[in-house]
PQR file of N, CA, C, O and H, with PARSE charges and radii, in Angstrom:
ATOM      1  N   UNK A   1      52.777 166.892 158.238 -0.4000 1.5000
ATOM      2  CA  UNK A   1      53.034 166.798 157.276 -0.0000 2.0000
ATOM      3  C   UNK A   1      52.346 165.518 156.845  0.5500 1.7000
ATOM      4  O   UNK A   1      52.564 164.524 157.537 -0.5500 1.4000
ATOM      5  N   UNK A   2      51.571 165.412 155.832 -0.4000 1.5000
ATOM      6  CA  UNK A   2      51.098 164.201 155.125 -0.0000 2.0000
ATOM      7  C   UNK A   2      52.099 163.351 154.724  0.5500 1.7000
ATOM      8  O   UNK A   2      53.157 163.687 154.193 -0.5500 1.4000
ATOM      9  H   UNK A   2      51.394 166.220 155.270  0.4000 1.0000
ATOM     10  N   UNK A   3      51.734 162.231 154.997 -0.4000 1.5000
ATOM     11  CA  UNK A   3      52.860 161.108 154.598 -0.0000 2.0000
ATOM     12  C   UNK A   3      52.029 160.381 153.208  0.5500 1.7000
ATOM     13  O   UNK A   3      51.039 159.697 153.469 -0.5500 1.4000
ATOM     14  H   UNK A   3      50.874 161.958 155.429  0.4000 1.0000
ATOM     15  N   UNK A   4      52.469 160.550 151.677 -0.4000 1.5000
ATOM     16  CA  UNK A   4      52.042 160.094 150.922 -0.0000 2.0000
ATOM     17  C   UNK A   4      52.707 158.781 150.386  0.5500 1.7000
ATOM     18  O   UNK A   4      53.920 158.669 150.210 -0.5500 1.4000
ATOM     19  H   UNK A   4      53.273 161.106 151.465  0.4000 1.0000
ATOM     20  N   UNK A   5      51.550 157.553 150.085 -0.4000 1.5000
ATOM     21  CA  UNK A   5      52.064 156.156 149.837 -0.0000 2.0000
ATOM     22  C   UNK A   5      52.143 155.904 148.277  0.5500 1.7000
ATOM     23  O   UNK A   5      51.798 156.893 147.630 -0.5500 1.4000
ATOM     24  H   UNK A   5      50.564 157.644 150.228  0.4000 1.0000
ATOM     25  N   UNK A   6      52.453 154.995 147.653 -0.4000 1.5000
ATOM     26  CA  UNK A   6      52.233 154.640 146.179 -0.0000 2.0000
ATOM     27  C   UNK A   6      50.922 153.848 146.217  0.5500 1.7000
ATOM     28  O   UNK A   6      50.646 152.843 146.873 -0.5500 1.4000
ATOM     29  H   UNK A   6      52.733 154.191 148.178  0.4000 1.0000
ATOM     30  N   UNK A   7      50.022 154.706 145.159 -0.4000 1.5000
ATOM     31  CA  UNK A   7      48.722 154.196 145.050 -0.0000 2.0000
ATOM     32  C   UNK A   7      47.531 154.747 145.525  0.5500 1.7000
ATOM     33  O   UNK A   7      46.363 154.421 145.313 -0.5500 1.4000
ATOM     34  H   UNK A   7      50.247 155.522 144.626  0.4000 1.0000
ATOM     35  N   UNK A   8      48.229 156.020 146.495 -0.4000 1.5000
ATOM     36  CA  UNK A   8      46.764 157.052 147.006 -0.0000 2.0000
ATOM     37  C   UNK A   8      46.582 157.964 145.664  0.5500 1.7000
ATOM     38  O   UNK A   8      47.426 158.285 144.827 -0.5500 1.4000
ATOM     39  H   UNK A   8      49.177 156.285 146.667  0.4000 1.0000
ATOM     40  N   UNK A   9      45.128 158.284 145.750 -0.4000 1.5000
ATOM     41  CA  UNK A   9      44.752 159.145 144.670 -0.0000 2.0000
ATOM     42  C   UNK A   9      44.790 160.720 145.111  0.5500 1.7000
ATOM     43  O   UNK A   9      44.424 160.879 146.275 -0.5500 1.4000
ATOM     44  H   UNK A   9      44.443 158.023 146.430  0.4000 1.0000
ATOM     45  N   UNK A  10      45.087 161.685 144.553 -0.4000 1.5000
ATOM     46  CA  UNK A  10      45.423 163.078 145.171 -0.0000 2.0000
ATOM     47  C   UNK A  10      44.657 163.637 143.975  0.5500 1.7000
ATOM     48  O   UNK A  10      44.560 163.213 142.823 -0.5500 1.4000
ATOM     49  H   UNK A  10      45.384 161.556 143.607  0.4000 1.0000
ATOM     50  N   UNK A  11      44.002 164.997 144.739 -0.4000 1.5000
ATOM     51  CA  UNK A  11      43.546 166.072 143.965 -0.0000 2.0000
ATOM     52  C   UNK A  11      44.121 167.244 143.806  0.5500 1.7000
ATOM     53  O   UNK A  11      44.069 167.952 144.812 -0.5500 1.4000
ATOM     54  H   UNK A  11      44.081 165.342 145.674  0.4000 1.0000
ATOM     55  N   UNK A  12      44.853 167.868 142.541 -0.4000 1.5000
ATOM     56  CA  UNK A  12      45.565 168.863 142.484 -0.0000 2.0000
ATOM     57  C   UNK A  12      44.568 170.046 142.419  0.5500 1.7000
ATOM     58  O   UNK A  12      43.375 169.945 142.129 -0.5500 1.4000
ATOM     59  H   UNK A  12      44.895 167.293 141.724  0.4000 1.0000
ATOM     60  N   UNK A  13      45.336 171.356 142.779 -0.4000 1.5000
ATOM     61  CA  UNK A  13      44.561 172.369 142.508 -0.0000 2.0000
ATOM     62  C   UNK A  13      44.243 172.735 141.396  0.5500 1.7000
ATOM     63  O   UNK A  13      43.051 172.980 141.215 -0.5500 1.4000
ATOM     64  H   UNK A  13      46.305 171.438 143.014  0.4000 1.0000
ATOM     65  N   UNK A  14      45.092 172.879 140.395 -0.4000 1.5000
ATOM     66  CA  UNK A  14      45.233 173.027 139.132 -0.0000 2.0000
ATOM     67  C   UNK A  14      44.497 171.583 138.231  0.5500 1.7000
ATOM     68  O   UNK A  14      44.727 170.423 138.573 -0.5500 1.4000
ATOM     69  H   UNK A  14      46.061 172.680 140.542  0.4000 1.0000
ATOM     70  N   UNK A  15      43.556 171.983 136.995 -0.4000 1.5000
ATOM     71  CA  UNK A  15      43.552 170.672 136.373 -0.0000 2.0000
ATOM     72  C   UNK A  15      44.418 170.634 135.229  0.5500 1.7000
ATOM     73  O   UNK A  15      44.962 171.636 134.763 -0.5500 1.4000
ATOM     74  H   UNK A  15      43.369 172.925 136.718  0.4000 1.0000
ATOM     75  N   UNK A  16      44.563 169.257 134.701 -0.4000 1.5000
ATOM     76  CA  UNK A  16      45.342 168.948 133.908 -0.0000 2.0000
ATOM     77  C   UNK A  16      44.802 169.531 132.598  0.5500 1.7000
ATOM     78  O   UNK A  16      43.653 169.970 132.543 -0.5500 1.4000
ATOM     79  H   UNK A  16      44.122 168.443 135.079  0.4000 1.0000
ATOM     80  N   UNK A  17      45.788 169.540 131.335 -0.4000 1.5000
ATOM     81  CA  UNK A  17      45.108 170.010 130.293 -0.0000 2.0000
ATOM     82  C   UNK A  17      43.817 168.842 129.684  0.5500 1.7000
ATOM     83  O   UNK A  17      42.972 169.190 128.858 -0.5500 1.4000
ATOM     84  H   UNK A  17      46.722 169.184 131.380  0.4000 1.0000
ATOM     85  N   UNK A  18      43.874 167.746 130.152 -0.4000 1.5000
ATOM     86  CA  UNK A  18      42.967 166.841 129.652 -0.0000 2.0000
ATOM     87  C   UNK A  18      41.594 167.350 130.422  0.5500 1.7000
ATOM     88  O   UNK A  18      40.569 167.227 129.752 -0.5500 1.4000
ATOM     89  H   UNK A  18      44.560 167.463 130.823  0.4000 1.0000
ATOM     90  N   UNK A  19      41.471 167.831 131.566 -0.4000 1.5000
ATOM     91  CA  UNK A  19      40.226 168.311 132.207 -0.0000 2.0000
ATOM     92  C   UNK A  19      40.055 167.549 133.867  0.5500 1.7000
ATOM     93  O   UNK A  19      39.146 167.719 134.680 -0.5500 1.4000
ATOM     94  H   UNK A  19      42.304 167.931 132.110  0.4000 1.0000
ATOM     95  N   UNK A  20      41.287 166.684 133.975 -0.4000 1.5000
ATOM     96  CA  UNK A  20      41.057 166.080 135.178 -0.0000 2.0000
ATOM     97  C   UNK A  20      41.874 166.394 136.031  0.5500 1.7000
ATOM     98  O   UNK A  20      43.015 166.685 135.671 -0.5500 1.4000
ATOM     99  H   UNK A  20      42.025 166.546 133.314  0.4000 1.0000
ATOM    100  N   UNK A  21      41.505 166.421 137.423 -0.4000 1.5000
ATOM    101  CA  UNK A  21      42.146 166.836 138.455 -0.0000 2.0000
ATOM    102  C   UNK A  21      42.440 165.577 139.395  0.5500 1.7000
ATOM    103  O   UNK A  21      42.811 165.979 140.497 -0.5500 1.4000
ATOM    104  H   UNK A  21      40.579 166.184 137.715  0.4000 1.0000
ATOM    105  N   UNK A  22      42.402 164.462 139.331 -0.4000 1.5000
ATOM    106  CA  UNK A  22      42.628 163.292 139.817 -0.0000 2.0000
ATOM    107  C   UNK A  22      44.186 162.819 139.561  0.5500 1.7000
ATOM    108  O   UNK A  22      44.716 163.143 138.498 -0.5500 1.4000
ATOM    109  H   UNK A  22      42.100 164.136 138.436  0.4000 1.0000
ATOM    110  N   UNK A  23      44.846 162.129 140.437 -0.4000 1.5000
ATOM    111  CA  UNK A  23      46.095 161.685 139.722 -0.0000 2.0000
ATOM    112  C   UNK A  23      46.315 160.312 141.069  0.5500 1.7000
ATOM    113  O   UNK A  23      45.903 160.200 142.223 -0.5500 1.4000
ATOM    114  H   UNK A  23      44.416 161.865 141.300  0.4000 1.0000
ATOM    115  N   UNK A  24      47.039 159.585 140.305 -0.4000 1.5000
ATOM    116  CA  UNK A  24      47.662 158.461 141.223 -0.0000 2.0000
ATOM    117  C   UNK A  24      49.092 158.713 141.486  0.5500 1.7000
ATOM    118  O   UNK A  24      49.705 159.180 140.526 -0.5500 1.4000
ATOM    119  H   UNK A  24      47.374 159.676 139.367  0.4000 1.0000
ATOM    120  N   UNK A  25      49.704 158.527 142.477 -0.4000 1.5000
ATOM    121  CA  UNK A  25      50.960 158.427 142.971 -0.0000 2.0000
ATOM    122  C   UNK A  25      51.640 156.981 142.698  0.5500 1.7000
ATOM    123  O   UNK A  25      51.260 155.893 143.131 -0.5500 1.4000
ATOM    124  H   UNK A  25      49.207 158.147 143.257  0.4000 1.0000
ATOM    125  N   UNK A  26      52.889 157.297 141.758 -0.4000 1.5000
ATOM    126  CA  UNK A  26      53.341 155.830 141.466 -0.0000 2.0000
ATOM    127  C   UNK A  26      54.725 155.642 142.017  0.5500 1.7000
ATOM    128  O   UNK A  26      55.243 154.548 142.240 -0.5500 1.4000
ATOM    129  H   UNK A  26      53.198 158.181 141.406  0.4000 1.0000
ATOM    130  N   UNK A  27      55.494 157.296 142.295 -0.4000 1.5000
ATOM    131  CA  UNK A  27      56.594 156.828 142.782 -0.0000 2.0000
ATOM    132  C   UNK A  27      56.637 158.126 143.919  0.5500 1.7000
ATOM    133  O   UNK A  27      56.070 159.216 143.845 -0.5500 1.4000
ATOM    134  H   UNK A  27      55.073 158.185 142.114  0.4000 1.0000
ATOM    135  N   UNK A  28      57.454 157.626 144.903 -0.4000 1.5000
ATOM    136  CA  UNK A  28      57.464 158.647 146.412 -0.0000 2.0000
ATOM    137  C   UNK A  28      58.985 158.758 146.523  0.5500 1.7000
ATOM    138  O   UNK A  28      59.648 157.783 146.170 -0.5500 1.4000
ATOM    139  H   UNK A  28      57.914 156.740 144.962  0.4000 1.0000
ATOM    140  N   UNK A  29      59.598 159.847 146.975 -0.4000 1.5000
ATOM    141  CA  UNK A  29      61.038 160.005 147.224 -0.0000 2.0000
ATOM    142  C   UNK A  29      60.976 161.655 147.435  0.5500 1.7000
ATOM    143  O   UNK A  29      60.147 162.432 147.907 -0.5500 1.4000
ATOM    144  H   UNK A  29      59.059 160.639 147.262  0.4000 1.0000
ATOM    145  N   UNK A  30      62.492 161.792 146.744 -0.4000 1.5000
ATOM    146  CA  UNK A  30      62.747 163.245 146.795 -0.0000 2.0000
ATOM    147  C   UNK A  30      62.230 163.961 145.520  0.5500 1.7000
ATOM    148  O   UNK A  30      62.432 165.152 145.285 -0.5500 1.4000
ATOM    149  H   UNK A  30      63.166 161.160 146.361  0.4000 1.0000
ATOM    150  N   UNK A  31      61.604 163.185 144.795 -0.4000 1.5000
ATOM    151  CA  UNK A  31      60.441 163.324 143.724 -0.0000 2.0000
ATOM    152  C   UNK A  31      59.184 162.384 143.371  0.5500 1.7000
ATOM    153  O   UNK A  31      59.053 161.163 143.463 -0.5500 1.4000
ATOM    154  H   UNK A  31      61.440 162.218 144.987  0.4000 1.0000
ATOM    155  N   UNK A  32      58.450 163.227 143.006 -0.4000 1.5000
ATOM    156  CA  UNK A  32      56.901 162.265 143.175 -0.0000 2.0000
ATOM    157  C   UNK A  32      56.544 162.257 141.873  0.5500 1.7000
ATOM    158  O   UNK A  32      56.594 163.263 141.166 -0.5500 1.4000
ATOM    159  H   UNK A  32      58.556 164.219 142.932  0.4000 1.0000
ATOM    160  N   UNK A  33      56.128 161.022 141.445 -0.4000 1.5000
ATOM    161  CA  UNK A  33      55.772 160.534 140.027 -0.0000 2.0000
ATOM    162  C   UNK A  33      54.004 160.442 140.262  0.5500 1.7000
ATOM    163  O   UNK A  33      53.463 159.811 141.170 -0.5500 1.4000
ATOM    164  H   UNK A  33      56.087 160.204 142.019  0.4000 1.0000
ATOM    165  N   UNK A  34      53.359 161.171 139.289 -0.4000 1.5000
ATOM    166  CA  UNK A  34      52.037 160.821 139.380 -0.0000 2.0000
ATOM    167  C   UNK A  34      51.355 160.463 137.940  0.5500 1.7000
ATOM    168  O   UNK A  34      51.984 160.708 136.910 -0.5500 1.4000
ATOM    169  H   UNK A  34      53.798 161.684 138.551  0.4000 1.0000
ATOM    170  N   UNK A  35      50.430 160.046 137.905 -0.4000 1.5000
ATOM    171  CA  UNK A  35      49.486 159.652 136.651 -0.0000 2.0000
ATOM    172  C   UNK A  35      48.289 160.134 136.288  0.5500 1.7000
ATOM    173  O   UNK A  35      47.344 159.784 136.996 -0.5500 1.4000
ATOM    174  H   UNK A  35      49.920 159.846 138.741  0.4000 1.0000
ATOM    175  N   UNK A  36      48.135 160.621 135.661 -0.4000 1.5000
ATOM    176  CA  UNK A  36      46.506 161.473 135.638 -0.0000 2.0000
ATOM    177  C   UNK A  36      45.547 159.955 135.368  0.5500 1.7000
ATOM    178  O   UNK A  36      45.844 158.963 134.703 -0.5500 1.4000
ATOM    179  H   UNK A  36      48.902 160.906 135.086  0.4000 1.0000
ATOM    180  N   UNK A  37      44.333 160.253 136.164 -0.4000 1.5000
ATOM    181  CA  UNK A  37      43.496 159.495 136.140 -0.0000 2.0000
ATOM    182  C   UNK A  37      42.480 159.306 134.807  0.5500 1.7000
ATOM    183  O   UNK A  37      41.651 158.400 134.729 -0.5500 1.4000
ATOM    184  H   UNK A  37      44.092 161.059 136.705  0.4000 1.0000
ATOM    185  N   UNK A  38      42.673 160.199 133.911 -0.4000 1.5000
ATOM    186  CA  UNK A  38      41.884 160.112 132.740 -0.0000 2.0000
ATOM    187  C   UNK A  38      42.747 160.169 131.658  0.5500 1.7000
ATOM    188  O   UNK A  38      42.098 159.582 130.792 -0.5500 1.4000
ATOM    189  H   UNK A  38      43.346 160.936 133.976  0.4000 1.0000
ATOM    190  N   UNK A  39      43.683 160.466 131.209 -0.4000 1.5000
ATOM    191  CA  UNK A  39      44.692 160.108 129.863 -0.0000 2.0000
ATOM    192  C   UNK A  39      46.019 159.259 130.340  0.5500 1.7000
ATOM    193  O   UNK A  39      46.760 158.788 129.477 -0.5500 1.4000
ATOM    194  H   UNK A  39      44.210 160.943 131.912  0.4000 1.0000
ATOM    195  N   UNK A  40      46.260 159.103 131.561 -0.4000 1.5000
ATOM    196  CA  UNK A  40      47.390 158.140 131.641 -0.0000 2.0000
ATOM    197  C   UNK A  40      48.596 158.786 131.432  0.5500 1.7000
ATOM    198  O   UNK A  40      49.591 158.089 131.232 -0.5500 1.4000
ATOM    199  H   UNK A  40      45.658 159.486 132.261  0.4000 1.0000
ATOM    200  N   UNK A  41      48.712 160.280 131.447 -0.4000 1.5000
ATOM    201  CA  UNK A  41      50.168 161.175 131.287 -0.0000 2.0000
ATOM    202  C   UNK A  41      50.876 160.910 132.663  0.5500 1.7000
ATOM    203  O   UNK A  41      50.279 160.948 133.739 -0.5500 1.4000
ATOM    204  H   UNK A  41      47.905 160.847 131.610  0.4000 1.0000
ATOM    205  N   UNK A  42      52.220 160.635 132.514 -0.4000 1.5000
ATOM    206  CA  UNK A  42      52.446 160.758 134.259 -0.0000 2.0000
ATOM    207  C   UNK A  42      53.834 162.190 134.263  0.5500 1.7000
ATOM    208  O   UNK A  42      54.568 162.406 133.299 -0.5500 1.4000
ATOM    209  H   UNK A  42      52.705 160.604 131.640  0.4000 1.0000
ATOM    210  N   UNK A  43      53.857 162.696 135.123 -0.4000 1.5000
ATOM    211  CA  UNK A  43      54.524 163.814 135.711 -0.0000 2.0000
ATOM    212  C   UNK A  43      55.471 163.472 136.772  0.5500 1.7000
ATOM    213  O   UNK A  43      55.212 162.494 137.472 -0.5500 1.4000
ATOM    214  H   UNK A  43      53.260 162.519 135.906  0.4000 1.0000
ATOM    215  N   UNK A  44      56.480 164.115 136.971 -0.4000 1.5000
ATOM    216  CA  UNK A  44      57.393 163.861 137.773 -0.0000 2.0000
ATOM    217  C   UNK A  44      57.701 165.434 138.362  0.5500 1.7000
ATOM    218  O   UNK A  44      58.199 166.344 137.698 -0.5500 1.4000
ATOM    219  H   UNK A  44      56.690 164.910 136.402  0.4000 1.0000
ATOM    220  N   UNK A  45      57.277 165.505 139.764 -0.4000 1.5000
ATOM    221  CA  UNK A  45      57.523 166.809 140.645 -0.0000 2.0000
ATOM    222  C   UNK A  45      58.678 166.624 141.788  0.5500 1.7000
ATOM    223  O   UNK A  45      58.859 165.512 142.283 -0.5500 1.4000
ATOM    224  H   UNK A  45      56.873 164.766 140.303  0.4000 1.0000
ATOM    225  N   UNK A  46      59.493 167.814 142.207 -0.4000 1.5000
ATOM    226  CA  UNK A  46      60.107 168.099 143.337 -0.0000 2.0000
ATOM    227  C   UNK A  46      59.226 167.946 144.190  0.5500 1.7000
ATOM    228  O   UNK A  46      58.089 168.320 143.903 -0.5500 1.4000
ATOM    229  H   UNK A  46      59.347 168.717 141.805  0.4000 1.0000
ATOM    230  N   UNK A  47      59.476 167.384 145.419 -0.4000 1.5000
ATOM    231  CA  UNK A  47      58.671 167.186 146.532 -0.0000 2.0000
ATOM    232  C   UNK A  47      57.966 168.434 147.040  0.5500 1.7000
ATOM    233  O   UNK A  47      56.861 168.271 147.559 -0.5500 1.4000
ATOM    234  H   UNK A  47      60.400 167.081 145.652  0.4000 1.0000
ATOM    235  N   UNK A  48      58.547 169.843 146.939 -0.4000 1.5000
ATOM    236  CA  UNK A  48      58.218 171.084 147.486 -0.0000 2.0000
ATOM    237  C   UNK A  48      57.189 171.196 146.447  0.5500 1.7000
ATOM    238  O   UNK A  48      56.100 171.229 147.019 -0.5500 1.4000
ATOM    239  H   UNK A  48      59.444 169.975 146.518  0.4000 1.0000
ATOM    240  N   UNK A  49      57.035 171.277 145.062 -0.4000 1.5000
ATOM    241  CA  UNK A  49      55.940 171.641 144.081 -0.0000 2.0000
ATOM    242  C   UNK A  49      54.830 170.301 144.363  0.5500 1.7000
ATOM    243  O   UNK A  49      53.624 170.479 144.537 -0.5500 1.4000
ATOM    244  H   UNK A  49      57.920 171.250 144.597  0.4000 1.0000
ATOM    245  N   UNK A  50      55.332 169.283 144.367 -0.4000 1.5000
ATOM    246  CA  UNK A  50      54.096 168.553 144.694 -0.0000 2.0000
ATOM    247  C   UNK A  50      53.587 168.610 145.842  0.5500 1.7000
ATOM    248  O   UNK A  50      52.535 167.972 145.847 -0.5500 1.4000
ATOM    249  H   UNK A  50      56.311 169.139 144.226  0.4000 1.0000
ATOM    250  N   UNK A  51      53.883 169.194 147.105 -0.4000 1.5000
ATOM    251  CA  UNK A  51      52.905 169.573 148.238 -0.0000 2.0000
ATOM    252  C   UNK A  51      52.319 170.719 148.008  0.5500 1.7000
ATOM    253  O   UNK A  51      51.220 170.744 148.561 -0.5500 1.4000
ATOM    254  H   UNK A  51      54.738 169.713 147.101  0.4000 1.0000
ATOM    255  N   UNK A  52      52.628 171.931 147.287 -0.4000 1.5000
ATOM    256  CA  UNK A  52      52.096 172.934 147.055 -0.0000 2.0000
ATOM    257  C   UNK A  52      50.999 172.696 145.762  0.5500 1.7000
ATOM    258  O   UNK A  52      50.202 173.576 145.437 -0.5500 1.4000
ATOM    259  H   UNK A  52      53.521 171.911 146.837  0.4000 1.0000
ATOM    260  N   UNK A  53      51.071 171.551 145.167 -0.4000 1.5000
ATOM    261  CA  UNK A  53      49.984 171.358 144.065 -0.0000 2.0000
ATOM    262  C   UNK A  53      48.578 170.664 144.915  0.5500 1.7000
ATOM    263  O   UNK A  53      47.406 171.015 144.779 -0.5500 1.4000
ATOM    264  H   UNK A  53      51.719 170.836 145.431  0.4000 1.0000
ATOM    265  N   UNK A  54      49.067 169.689 145.724 -0.4000 1.5000
ATOM    266  CA  UNK A  54      48.070 168.778 146.096 -0.0000 2.0000
ATOM    267  C   UNK A  54      46.953 169.662 147.021  0.5500 1.7000
ATOM    268  O   UNK A  54      47.355 170.465 147.863 -0.5500 1.4000
ATOM    269  H   UNK A  54      50.019 169.403 145.835  0.4000 1.0000
ATOM    270  N   UNK A  55      45.494 169.427 146.774 -0.4000 1.5000
ATOM    271  CA  UNK A  55      44.751 170.037 147.348 -0.0000 2.0000
ATOM    272  C   UNK A  55      44.020 168.841 148.506  0.5500 1.7000
ATOM    273  O   UNK A  55      43.574 169.118 149.619 -0.5500 1.4000
ATOM    274  H   UNK A  55      45.168 168.774 146.090  0.4000 1.0000
ATOM    275  N   UNK A  56      44.056 167.727 147.975 -0.4000 1.5000
ATOM    276  CA  UNK A  56      42.947 166.674 148.672 -0.0000 2.0000
ATOM    277  C   UNK A  56      43.797 165.414 148.365  0.5500 1.7000
ATOM    278  O   UNK A  56      44.325 165.161 147.283 -0.5500 1.4000
ATOM    279  H   UNK A  56      44.418 167.502 147.070  0.4000 1.0000
ATOM    280  N   UNK A  57      43.836 164.784 149.316 -0.4000 1.5000
ATOM    281  CA  UNK A  57      44.380 163.161 149.518 -0.0000 2.0000
ATOM    282  C   UNK A  57      43.132 162.036 149.544  0.5500 1.7000
ATOM    283  O   UNK A  57      42.386 162.234 150.502 -0.5500 1.4000
ATOM    284  H   UNK A  57      43.407 164.989 150.196  0.4000 1.0000
ATOM    285  N   UNK A  58      42.808 161.091 148.843 -0.4000 1.5000
ATOM    286  CA  UNK A  58      41.897 159.926 148.769 -0.0000 2.0000
ATOM    287  C   UNK A  58      42.891 158.655 149.082  0.5500 1.7000
ATOM    288  O   UNK A  58      43.364 157.931 148.206 -0.5500 1.4000
ATOM    289  H   UNK A  58      43.415 160.930 148.065  0.4000 1.0000
ATOM    290  N   UNK A  59      43.129 158.513 150.533 -0.4000 1.5000
ATOM    291  CA  UNK A  59      43.898 157.198 150.926 -0.0000 2.0000
ATOM    292  C   UNK A  59      43.422 155.744 150.310  0.5500 1.7000
ATOM    293  O   UNK A  59      42.235 155.480 150.502 -0.5500 1.4000
ATOM    294  H   UNK A  59      42.746 159.101 151.245  0.4000 1.0000
ATOM    295  N   UNK A  60      44.040 154.973 149.742 -0.4000 1.5000
ATOM    296  CA  UNK A  60      43.471 153.816 149.305 -0.0000 2.0000
ATOM    297  C   UNK A  60      43.093 152.741 150.368  0.5500 1.7000
ATOM    298  O   UNK A  60      42.577 151.681 150.017 -0.5500 1.4000
ATOM    299  H   UNK A  60      45.004 155.186 149.586  0.4000 1.0000
TER
END
């Protein structure tokens, strides 16, 4: 399993409503908090849903 760190940029399988698919991880643990690079919206996801949603990781 891939280890995620705060500050990593991830690409999701689906695009956000604003059209961007790049997110920055701001919280790691049982839940993941990610922030959209384009509009700044933050979303909290359970770890299992987060791992399914991520397509690619760009480590800082």
